[in-house]
LOKOL-890247 format. One record per atom (N, C-alpha, C, CB): residue in three letters; atom name; x, y, z. Coordinates in pm, 1 decimal, always signed. Glycine has a CB too. Layout:
BEGIN
    aa   at         xx         yy         zz
   ALA   CA          X          Y          Z
...
//
This chain:
BEGIN
    aa   at         xx         yy         zz
   MET    N    +7054.9   +18665.6    +4441.8
   MET   CA    +7021.9   +18557.3    +4533.7
   MET    C    +7099.7   +18433.6    +4492.3
   MET   CB    +6868.8   +18529.0    +4535.4
   SER    N    +7151.4   +18364.2    +4587.9
   SER   CA    +7232.0   +18246.2    +4560.4
   SER    C    +7149.8   +18120.3    +4588.9
   SER   CB    +7362.1   +18247.6    +4645.1
   PHE    N    +7152.6   +18027.3    +4494.5
   PHE   CA    +7080.8   +17901.1    +4508.9
   PHE    C    +7179.5   +17786.9    +4520.3
   PHE   CB    +6985.4   +17878.1    +4390.5
   GLU    N    +7133.6   +17679.2    +4584.4
   GLU   CA    +7216.2   +17560.4    +4600.5
   GLU    C    +7141.7   +17439.5    +4545.9
   GLU   CB    +7254.1   +17538.9    +4749.0
   VAL    N    +7216.8   +17338.4    +4506.4
   VAL   CA    +7156.5   +17214.2    +4459.6
   VAL    C    +7061.8   +17162.6    +4567.3
   VAL   CB    +7265.4   +17107.8    +4425.2
   GLY    N    +6941.5   +17124.1    +4525.0
   GLY   CA    +6840.8   +17072.5    +4617.2
   GLY    C    +6739.1   +17174.7    +4662.8
   GLY   CB    +6907.3   +17015.8    +4735.4
   ASP    N    +6768.2   +17305.0    +4646.2
   ASP   CA    +6670.7   +17407.7    +4683.6
   ASP    C    +6542.4   +17389.7    +4602.8
   ASP   CB    +6729.1   +17549.7    +4661.5
   THR    N    +6428.0   +17410.0    +4668.0
   THR   CA    +6299.2   +17407.4    +4599.7
   THR    C    +6267.9   +17549.1    +4553.9
   THR   CB    +6185.9   +17351.3    +4692.5
   ILE    N    +6223.5   +17559.9    +4427.5
   ILE   CA    +6198.4   +17692.4    +4369.5
   ILE    C    +6062.7   +17697.8    +4299.5
   ILE   CB    +6309.7   +17729.0    +4270.4
   VAL    N    +6018.7   +17820.0    +4273.7
   VAL   CA    +5903.7   +17845.9    +4187.6
   VAL    C    +5949.0   +17946.6    +4082.6
   VAL   CB    +5779.2   +17899.2    +4269.8
   VAL    N    +5900.9   +17929.6    +3959.6
   VAL   CA    +5934.1   +18021.3    +3851.1
   VAL    C    +5845.4   +18145.1    +3864.3
   VAL   CB    +5915.6   +17953.0    +3711.0
   LEU    N    +5906.5   +18262.6    +3848.6
   LEU   CA    +5833.6   +18388.0    +3861.7
   LEU    C    +5733.9   +18406.3    +3747.1
   LEU   CB    +5931.2   +18505.7    +3866.2
   ASN    N    +5620.3   +18468.2    +3778.0
   ASN   CA    +5518.4   +18495.9    +3677.1
   ASN    C    +5577.4   +18578.0    +3562.8
   ASN   CB    +5398.9   +18569.7    +3739.8
   GLY    N    +5536.0   +18545.3    +3441.6
   GLY   CA    +5583.9   +18616.8    +3324.1
   GLY    C    +5710.0   +18558.8    +3262.2
   GLY   CB    +5608.4   +18757.9    +3359.5
   THR    N    +5767.7   +18457.7    +3325.7
   THR   CA    +5887.0   +18393.1    +3270.1
   THR    C    +5844.6   +18302.6    +3155.1
   THR   CB    +5963.8   +18311.7    +3379.6
   LEU    N    +5914.6   +18314.4    +3042.5
   LEU   CA    +5880.7   +18235.1    +2924.8
   LEU    C    +5972.4   +18115.1    +2910.0
   LEU   CB    +5887.3   +18320.8    +2799.9
   ASP    N    +5913.1   +18004.9    +2864.8
   ASP   CA    +5991.5   +17886.7    +2829.5
   ASP    C    +6093.8   +17928.8    +2724.2
   ASP   CB    +5899.6   +17769.7    +2776.8
   PRO    N    +6222.9   +17901.3    +2746.8
   PRO   CA    +6326.0   +17948.2    +2653.7
   PRO    C    +6320.8   +17882.9    +2515.6
   PRO   CB    +6460.5   +17924.5    +2713.4
   ASP    N    +6254.4   +17769.5    +2502.8
   ASP   CA    +6247.5   +17701.5    +2374.0
   ASP    C    +6117.9   +17727.6    +2298.4
   ASP   CB    +6264.3   +17554.5    +2394.1
   PHE    N    +6006.2   +17742.0    +2370.5
   PHE   CA    +5875.9   +17751.8    +2304.4
   PHE    C    +5799.7   +17879.7    +2337.2
   PHE   CB    +5791.9   +17633.9    +2341.8
   SER    N    +5855.5   +17965.1    +2422.1
   SER   CA    +5802.8   +18099.9    +2450.0
   SER    C    +5660.9   +18105.3    +2506.2
   SER   CB    +5806.3   +18179.4    +2325.8
   PHE    N    +5623.2   +18009.3    +2590.0
   PHE   CA    +5497.6   +18021.6    +2663.2
   PHE    C    +5529.3   +18043.5    +2810.8
   PHE   CB    +5407.9   +17895.3    +2643.3
   ASP    N    +5434.8   +18103.2    +2883.6
   ASP   CA    +5455.2   +18141.3    +3023.2
   ASP    C    +5464.6   +18017.3    +3111.5
   ASP   CB    +5341.0   +18232.9    +3071.6
   ILE    N    +5573.7   +18007.3    +3187.4
   ILE   CA    +5591.9   +17895.9    +3280.8
   ILE    C    +5589.8   +17945.0    +3425.8
   ILE   CB    +5724.2   +17822.5    +3251.6
   GLY    N    +5540.7   +18066.9    +3445.7
   GLY   CA    +5529.5   +18120.4    +3580.9
   GLY    C    +5448.2   +18026.7    +3668.5
   GLY   CB    +5466.0   +18259.7    +3578.8
   GLY    N    +5496.5   +18000.1    +3788.4
   GLY   CA    +5427.9   +17912.0    +3881.9
   GLY    C    +5478.6   +17768.6    +3880.0
   GLY   CB    +5282.4   +17912.8    +3852.6
   TRP    N    +5554.2   +17731.6    +3776.0
   TRP   CA    +5610.1   +17596.2    +3772.8
   TRP    C    +5708.3   +17581.9    +3888.5
   TRP   CB    +5680.2   +17566.5    +3635.6
   ARG    N    +5713.6   +17463.2    +3948.2
   ARG   CA    +5800.8   +17439.8    +4062.9
   ARG    C    +5890.7   +17319.8    +4042.0
   ARG   CB    +5718.7   +17420.7    +4188.1
   GLY    N    +6002.9   +17324.2    +4110.3
   GLY   CA    +6096.4   +17213.2    +4103.3
   GLY    C    +6210.3   +17230.5    +4201.5
   GLY   CB    +6150.7   +17199.1    +3963.2
   ARG    N    +6315.9   +17152.5    +4178.2
   ARG   CA    +6434.6   +17156.8    +4263.4
   ARG    C    +6556.4   +17190.1    +4179.0
   ARG   CB    +6454.9   +17022.3    +4337.3
   ILE    N    +6648.7   +17262.7    +4238.2
   ILE   CA    +6773.3   +17295.8    +4169.8
   ILE    C    +6853.6   +17167.2    +4150.4
   ILE   CB    +6855.7   +17402.0    +4250.3
   HIS    N    +6885.6   +17139.9    +4025.4
   HIS   CA    +6963.7   +17021.1    +3989.4
   HIS    C    +7112.2   +17054.9    +3981.4
   HIS   CB    +6915.1   +16962.8    +3855.2
   SER    N    +7141.8   +17175.9    +3929.1
   SER   CA    +7281.0   +17222.6    +3924.9
   SER    C    +7281.5   +17375.3    +3916.3
   SER   CB    +7358.4   +17159.5    +3803.4
   VAL    N    +7390.8   +17433.5    +3962.2
   VAL   CA    +7411.1   +17578.3    +3956.9
   VAL    C    +7531.8   +17602.3    +3868.1
   VAL   CB    +7431.5   +17640.8    +4100.8
   ASP    N    +7513.4   +17685.0    +3765.4
   ASP   CA    +7620.3   +17710.9    +3669.5
   ASP    C    +7689.8   +17842.8    +3700.0
   ASP   CB    +7565.1   +17712.1    +3526.9
   ALA    N    +7812.2   +17855.3    +3654.0
   ALA   CA    +7894.0   +17974.4    +3680.1
   ALA    C    +7837.0   +18099.6    +3615.1
   ALA   CB    +8035.4   +17952.2    +3630.7
   ASP    N    +7755.5   +18083.9    +3511.4
   ASP   CA    +7702.1   +18200.6    +3440.1
   ASP    C    +7570.7   +18251.5    +3498.8
   ASP   CB    +7681.7   +18166.4    +3294.4
   ASP    N    +7542.3   +18219.8    +3625.5
   ASP   CA    +7422.9   +18267.0    +3695.5
   ASP    C    +7294.7   +18198.9    +3649.0
   ASP   CB    +7409.5   +18415.2    +3677.9
   THR    N    +7308.1   +18080.9    +3587.7
   THR   CA    +7189.9   +18003.1    +3552.4
   THR    C    +7183.9   +17879.1    +3640.8
   THR   CB    +7191.6   +17963.9    +3401.9
   VAL    N    +7065.0   +17820.7    +3646.0
   VAL   CA    +7044.3   +17698.8    +3723.1
   VAL    C    +6968.2   +17598.3    +3637.9
   VAL   CB    +6968.0   +17728.3    +3854.9
   SER    N    +6996.6   +17472.1    +3658.8
   SER   CA    +6919.6   +17365.4    +3597.6
   SER    C    +6816.4   +17322.6    +3701.4
   SER   CB    +7011.5   +17244.6    +3551.6
   ILE    N    +6691.7   +17317.1    +3657.9
   ILE   CA    +6581.3   +17285.9    +3748.3
   ILE    C    +6519.3   +17153.5    +3706.7
   ILE   CB    +6474.7   +17399.2    +3748.2
   GLU    N    +6501.2   +17063.9    +3802.8
   GLU   CA    +6427.0   +16940.2    +3779.8
   GLU    C    +6285.2   +16965.1    +3830.0
   GLU   CB    +6494.3   +16815.8    +3852.6
   TRP    N    +6187.6   +16956.3    +3739.7
   TRP   CA    +6048.5   +16986.6    +3775.3
   TRP    C    +5994.1   +16888.1    +3877.8
   TRP   CB    +5960.2   +16985.3    +3650.8
   ASP    N    +5905.3   +16937.7    +3964.9
   ASP   CA    +5843.8   +16847.9    +4062.4
   ASP    C    +5731.6   +16768.7    +3995.7
   ASP   CB    +5789.6   +16927.4    +4184.2
   SER    N    +5680.0   +16669.3    +4066.5
   SER   CA    +5580.1   +16578.5    +4008.2
   SER    C    +5450.1   +16650.2    +3974.3
   SER   CB    +5551.4   +16463.9    +4104.0
   ILE    N    +5413.4   +16749.7    +4050.8
   ILE   CA    +5289.2   +16823.0    +4025.6
   ILE    C    +5302.1   +16904.9    +3898.3
   ILE   CB    +5253.9   +16914.4    +4144.9
   THR    N    +5416.6   +16970.6    +3879.5
   THR   CA    +5441.0   +17045.3    +3756.1
   THR    C    +5441.4   +16949.8    +3637.2
   THR   CB    +5575.0   +17122.7    +3763.9
   LEU    N    +5510.6   +16836.7    +3649.2
   LEU   CA    +5512.6   +16739.1    +3539.6
   LEU    C    +5371.3   +16694.1    +3503.1
   LEU   CB    +5598.2   +16617.2    +3577.9
   ASN    N    +5289.9   +16667.1    +3603.2
   ASN   CA    +5152.2   +16623.2    +3578.6
   ASN    C    +5068.0   +16729.2    +3508.9
   ASN   CB    +5086.6   +16584.9    +3708.9
   CYS    N    +5101.3   +16855.5    +3529.9
   CYS   CA    +5023.7   +16965.5    +3472.1
   CYS    C    +5073.3   +17008.9    +3334.0
   CYS   CB    +5026.7   +17083.8    +3565.5
   MET    N    +5187.3   +16955.8    +3290.2
   MET   CA    +5241.5   +16995.9    +3160.1
   MET    C    +5148.9   +16950.5    +3047.7
   MET   CB    +5382.9   +16937.5    +3139.7
   ASP    N    +5135.4   +17036.3    +2948.5
   ASP   CA    +5056.9   +17004.0    +2829.7
   ASP    C    +5127.5   +16891.0    +2753.6
   ASP   CB    +5038.2   +17130.5    +2738.4
   PHE    N    +5053.2   +16784.3    +2723.4
   PHE   CA    +5115.3   +16668.3    +2659.7
   PHE    C    +5174.3   +16702.7    +2522.9
   PHE   CB    +5013.4   +16556.4    +2645.0
   ASP    N    +5112.5   +16795.0    +2449.9
   ASP   CA    +5167.4   +16834.9    +2319.8
   ASP    C    +5304.1   +16901.4    +2335.8
   ASP   CB    +5070.5   +16930.4    +2247.8
   ASN    N    +5324.5   +16972.8    +2446.4
   ASN   CA    +5456.5   +17032.3    +2471.3
   ASN    C    +5559.4   +16924.4    +2504.9
   ASN   CB    +5448.5   +17135.4    +2586.0
   LEU    N    +5517.5   +16822.9    +2578.0
   LEU   CA    +5607.9   +16710.7    +2604.6
   LEU    C    +5646.8   +16644.0    +2473.1
   LEU   CB    +5541.8   +16607.7    +2700.6
   PHE    N    +5548.8   +16628.4    +2384.7
   PHE   CA    +5573.9   +16569.4    +2253.5
   PHE    C    +5675.9   +16653.6    +2175.8
   PHE   CB    +5441.8   +16557.0    +2173.5
   LYS    N    +5658.8   +16785.9    +2174.7
   LYS   CA    +5753.4   +16874.6    +2104.4
   LYS    C    +5894.8   +16858.3    +2161.4
   LYS   CB    +5707.8   +17023.1    +2115.8
   CYS    N    +5905.1   +16852.7    +2293.8
   CYS   CA    +6036.1   +16833.1    +2356.8
   CYS    C    +6097.2   +16701.6    +2312.2
   CYS   CB    +6024.0   +16836.5    +2510.1
   GLU    N    +6016.8   +16597.6    +2313.4
   GLU   CA    +6065.5   +16464.7    +2275.4
   GLU    C    +6117.9   +16466.3    +2131.3
   GLU   CB    +5952.8   +16359.1    +2290.7
   ILE    N    +6043.9   +16527.2    +2041.3
   ILE   CA    +6082.5   +16534.1    +1899.9
   ILE    C    +6209.3   +16617.6    +1882.1
   ILE   CB    +5967.8   +16593.4    +1815.6
   ASP    N    +6220.9   +16726.2    +1959.2
   ASP   CA    +6337.1   +16815.6    +1947.9
   ASP    C    +6457.3   +16769.1    +2029.9
   ASP   CB    +6298.4   +16954.9    +1991.4
   GLY    N    +6443.5   +16655.9    +2098.8
   GLY   CA    +6554.6   +16603.5    +2177.7
   GLY    C    +6579.7   +16681.5    +2306.0
   GLY   CB    +6679.1   +16603.1    +2095.0
   LEU    N    +6475.6   +16745.8    +2359.5
   LEU   CA    +6488.2   +16822.9    +2483.1
   LEU    C    +6441.1   +16738.9    +2601.3
   LEU   CB    +6407.2   +16954.9    +2474.4
   ASP    N    +6505.3   +16755.8    +2714.5
   ASP   CA    +6467.8   +16684.7    +2836.0
   ASP    C    +6354.7   +16762.0    +2903.9
   ASP   CB    +6590.5   +16667.7    +2932.0
   TRP    N    +6233.3   +16711.1    +2896.0
   TRP   CA    +6117.0   +16780.7    +2950.4
   TRP    C    +6108.3   +16771.3    +3102.5
   TRP   CB    +5990.9   +16725.1    +2889.2
   THR    N    +6196.6   +16694.6    +3165.4
   THR   CA    +6195.7   +16687.0    +3311.8
   THR    C    +6279.1   +16797.7    +3375.5
   THR   CB    +6247.5   +16551.3    +3357.4
   LYS    N    +6357.5   +16868.3    +3292.1
   LYS   CA    +6448.7   +16972.6    +3342.8
   LYS    C    +6446.5   +17093.7    +3250.9
   LYS   CB    +6593.4   +16918.2    +3355.4
   MET    N    +6493.3   +17206.5    +3305.9
   MET   CA    +6506.9   +17329.1    +3227.3
   MET    C    +6613.3   +17416.5    +3291.0
   MET   CB    +6371.5   +17405.3    +3217.3
   THR    N    +6685.1   +17491.7    +3208.4
   THR   CA    +6783.8   +17587.3    +3257.8
   THR    C    +6724.3   +17727.5    +3250.4
   THR   CB    +6916.5   +17578.6    +3176.2
   LEU    N    +6730.1   +17798.5    +3361.7
   LEU   CA    +6679.3   +17935.5    +3370.1
   LEU    C    +6780.5   +18022.9    +3443.4
   LEU   CB    +6541.5   +17939.4    +3441.9
   SER    N    +6763.9   +18152.6    +3428.0
   SER   CA    +6844.1   +18248.4    +3503.8
   SER    C    +6798.2   +18248.3    +3649.4
   SER   CB    +6833.1   +18391.1    +3442.6
   GLN    N    +6891.4   +18272.5    +3739.9
   GLN   CA    +6855.5   +18280.9    +3882.0
   GLN    C    +6758.9   +18397.0    +3908.2
   GLN   CB    +6982.0   +18297.5    +3968.2
   THR    N    +6753.8   +18495.1    +3818.3
   THR   CA    +6661.9   +18608.7    +3835.7
   THR    C    +6517.7   +18572.9    +3800.5
   THR   CB    +6707.4   +18726.0    +3749.9
   GLU    N    +6495.2   +18453.3    +3744.4
   GLU   CA    +6361.2   +18411.6    +3702.4
   GLU    C    +6293.3   +18317.4    +3802.2
   GLU   CB    +6369.0   +18344.3    +3567.5
   ILE    N    +6359.4   +18294.2    +3916.0
   ILE   CA    +6305.9   +18199.6    +4014.2
   ILE    C    +6317.5   +18256.5    +4155.5
   ILE   CB    +6379.6   +18064.5    +4005.0
   GLN    N    +6242.3   +18195.5    +4247.1
   GLN   CA    +6258.9   +18226.0    +4389.3
   GLN    C    +6235.6   +18098.3    +4468.7
   GLN   CB    +6161.1   +18339.4    +4435.4
   ARG    N    +6288.7   +18098.1    +4590.7
   ARG   CA    +6272.7   +17980.2    +4677.1
   ARG    C    +6125.1   +17959.6    +4710.1
   ARG   CB    +6355.7   +17995.7    +4807.9
   ASN    N    +6090.1   +17834.4    +4733.5
   ASN   CA    +5953.0   +17800.1    +4768.1
   ASN    C    +5954.5   +17673.4    +4852.3
   ASN   CB    +5865.6   +17781.5    +4640.6
   THR    N    +5837.0   +17624.2    +4886.3
   THR   CA    +5827.2   +17504.4    +4969.7
   THR    C    +5815.3   +17379.4    +4883.1
   THR   CB    +5706.8   +17514.7    +5065.1
   THR    N    +5862.4   +17268.7    +4934.6
   THR   CA    +5857.1   +17140.5    +4865.8
   THR    C    +5715.4   +17084.8    +4871.3
   THR   CB    +5957.2   +17040.8    +4927.7
   ARG    N    +5668.1   +17032.7    +4756.3
   ARG   CA    +5532.2   +16978.1    +4748.2
   ARG    C    +5529.0   +16827.4    +4729.8
   ARG   CB    +5458.1   +17043.0    +4635.2
   ASP    N    +5644.8   +16766.3    +4706.1
   ASP   CA    +5647.5   +16622.7    +4678.0
   ASP    C    +5782.0   +16564.3    +4715.9
   ASP   CB    +5617.8   +16595.3    +4529.9
   THR    N    +5804.5   +16440.8    +4677.1
   THR   CA    +5932.9   +16376.0    +4702.3
   THR    C    +6000.3   +16345.4    +4568.8
   THR   CB    +5914.6   +16245.9    +4786.3
   LYS    N    +6127.9   +16314.7    +4573.7
   LYS   CA    +6198.6   +16275.4    +4451.5
   LYS    C    +6140.7   +16145.1    +4395.2
   LYS   CB    +6350.0   +16259.1    +4479.4
   THR    N    +6091.7   +16059.1    +4482.1
   THR   CA    +6026.6   +15936.2    +4436.9
   THR    C    +5901.0   +15968.6    +4356.9
   THR   CB    +5991.7   +15846.2    +4556.7
   ASP    N    +5824.4   +16069.0    +4401.1
   ASP   CA    +5706.4   +16113.8    +4326.3
   ASP    C    +5746.6   +16160.4    +4186.0
   ASP   CB    +5634.0   +16227.9    +4402.2
   VAL    N    +5855.9   +16236.2    +4178.4
   VAL   CA    +5904.7   +16286.3    +4049.4
   VAL    C    +5939.7   +16169.8    +3958.2
   VAL   CB    +6027.7   +16378.2    +4068.8
   GLU    N    +6014.6   +16073.8    +4010.1
   GLU   CA    +6055.2   +15957.3    +3930.3
   GLU    C    +5934.3   +15880.3    +3879.6
   GLU   CB    +6145.0   +15864.6    +4012.6
   ARG    N    +5835.2   +15861.3    +3966.0
   ARG   CA    +5714.8   +15786.7    +3929.2
   ARG    C    +5638.9   +15856.4    +3817.2
   ARG   CB    +5623.7   +15768.9    +4050.8
   VAL    N    +5617.0   +15986.7    +3830.1
   VAL   CA    +5542.0   +16061.5    +3728.8
   VAL    C    +5620.9   +16069.7    +3598.5
   VAL   CB    +5508.7   +16202.9    +3779.7
   ALA    N    +5750.6   +16095.2    +3606.7
   ALA   CA    +5833.2   +16103.0    +3485.8
   ALA    C    +5831.6   +15969.6    +3411.7
   ALA   CB    +5978.5   +16142.6    +3521.4
   HIS    N    +5838.4   +15859.6    +3485.3
   HIS   CA    +5835.8   +15727.0    +3423.5
   HIS    C    +5701.4   +15704.0    +3352.5
   HIS   CB    +5860.4   +15616.9    +3530.3
   ARG    N    +5592.3   +15740.4    +3418.5
   ARG   CA    +5459.2   +15722.6    +3358.9
   ARG    C    +5445.2   +15804.5    +3231.3
   ARG   CB    +5349.4   +15762.4    +3459.1
   LEU    N    +5490.6   +15931.2    +3234.8
   LEU   CA    +5480.7   +16017.1    +3116.9
   LEU    C    +5570.8   +15967.1    +3003.4
   LEU   CB    +5517.6   +16161.4    +3153.5
   ALA    N    +5690.4   +15918.8    +3037.9
   ALA   CA    +5780.5   +15865.2    +2935.7
   ALA    C    +5717.4   +15744.3    +2867.1
   ALA   CB    +5916.4   +15826.6    +2998.0
   LYS    N    +5650.9   +15658.5    +2942.7
   LYS   CA    +5583.4   +15542.8    +2883.7
   LYS    C    +5469.6   +15588.4    +2792.8
   LYS   CB    +5529.7   +15449.1    +2994.0
   LYS    N    +5395.7   +15689.1    +2835.2
   LYS   CA    +5286.0   +15742.0    +2753.6
   LYS    C    +5340.8   +15801.2    +2623.6
   LYS   CB    +5206.0   +15849.3    +2832.2
   LEU    N    +5452.1   +15874.4    +2632.3
   LEU   CA    +5513.8   +15929.8    +2511.7
   LEU    C    +5561.7   +15819.4    +2418.4
   LEU   CB    +5630.8   +16021.1    +2548.7
   ALA    N    +5619.2   +15714.6    +2474.1
   ALA   CA    +5670.7   +15604.2    +2392.3
   ALA    C    +5559.2   +15535.6    +2314.9
   ALA   CB    +5743.2   +15502.3    +2480.0
   ARG    N    +5438.7   +15538.0    +2368.6
   ARG   CA    +5324.2   +15476.1    +2301.0
   ARG    C    +5257.2   +15570.5    +2200.9
   ARG   CB    +5222.1   +15430.5    +2403.9
   ASP    N    +5292.4   +15698.4    +2204.2
   ASP   CA    +5228.6   +15795.7    +2115.5
   ASP    C    +5274.2   +15770.5    +1971.3
   ASP   CB    +5262.4   +15941.8    +2159.6
   PRO    N    +5182.1   +15748.1    +1880.2
   PRO   CA    +5221.5   +15717.9    +1742.1
   PRO    C    +5298.6   +15832.1    +1674.9
   PRO   CB    +5098.6   +15685.6    +1660.3
   ARG    N    +5276.7   +15955.1    +1718.4
   ARG   CA    +5350.1   +16068.0    +1659.2
   ARG    C    +5498.3   +16057.6    +1690.2
   ARG   CB    +5295.0   +16202.1    +1710.8
   VAL    N    +5531.6   +16011.4    +1809.6
   VAL   CA    +5672.5   +15995.6    +1847.9
   VAL    C    +5736.0   +15884.9    +1765.0
   VAL   CB    +5686.0   +15964.4    +1999.4
   ARG    N    +5664.3   +15772.9    +1752.7
   ARG   CA    +5716.8   +15661.2    +1674.0
   ARG    C    +5737.2   +15702.3    +1527.8
   ARG   CB    +5621.6   +15540.3    +1682.5
   GLU    N    +5642.8   +15779.1    +1472.2
   GLU   CA    +5655.3   +15825.7    +1333.2
   GLU    C    +5776.2   +15917.0    +1317.1
   GLU   CB    +5527.5   +15899.5    +1289.2
   ALA    N    +5794.3   +16008.4    +1411.2
   ALA   CA    +5907.2   +16102.6    +1404.1
   ALA    C    +6040.5   +16029.4    +1416.5
   ALA   CB    +5895.4   +16209.3    +1514.8
   GLU    N    +6045.5   +15927.1    +1501.4
   GLU   CA    +6168.3   +15850.0    +1518.0
   GLU    C    +6201.1   +15768.9    +1393.9
   GLU   CB    +6156.6   +15758.1    +1637.9
   ALA    N    +6098.9   +15730.4    +1317.3
   ALA   CA    +6120.5   +15650.9    +1197.1
   ALA    C    +6172.7   +15735.9    +1080.5
   ALA   CB    +5991.0   +15581.7    +1156.9
   GLU    N    +6152.2   +15866.8    +1088.9
   GLU   CA    +6194.5   +15954.5     +978.1
   GLU    C    +6344.4   +15971.8     +971.4
   GLU   CB    +6129.8   +16090.1     +991.1
//
């Protein structure tokens, strides 16, 4: 299946986060980029961002990973319907980034 930038997708059940190995089936977002090696970069939608476990966001922040996006194989996703707007995504991402910046664990890790 071929995807294009801007397509709305859902992650297939049983798909594991490539960095932390937990199930991300059902997560939704939009295709941010399509790579030549059959992978896609996905920007998570605002509802998915709101449902993310804060400790996982913290781990991403500490490891220098962008928790608003993820790269997956095209075989791990399928097209779906849009649930929000890009403005919703920006608003939620900004709120979560501010919350992370106030988390003392992040400040401690940055000081090390």
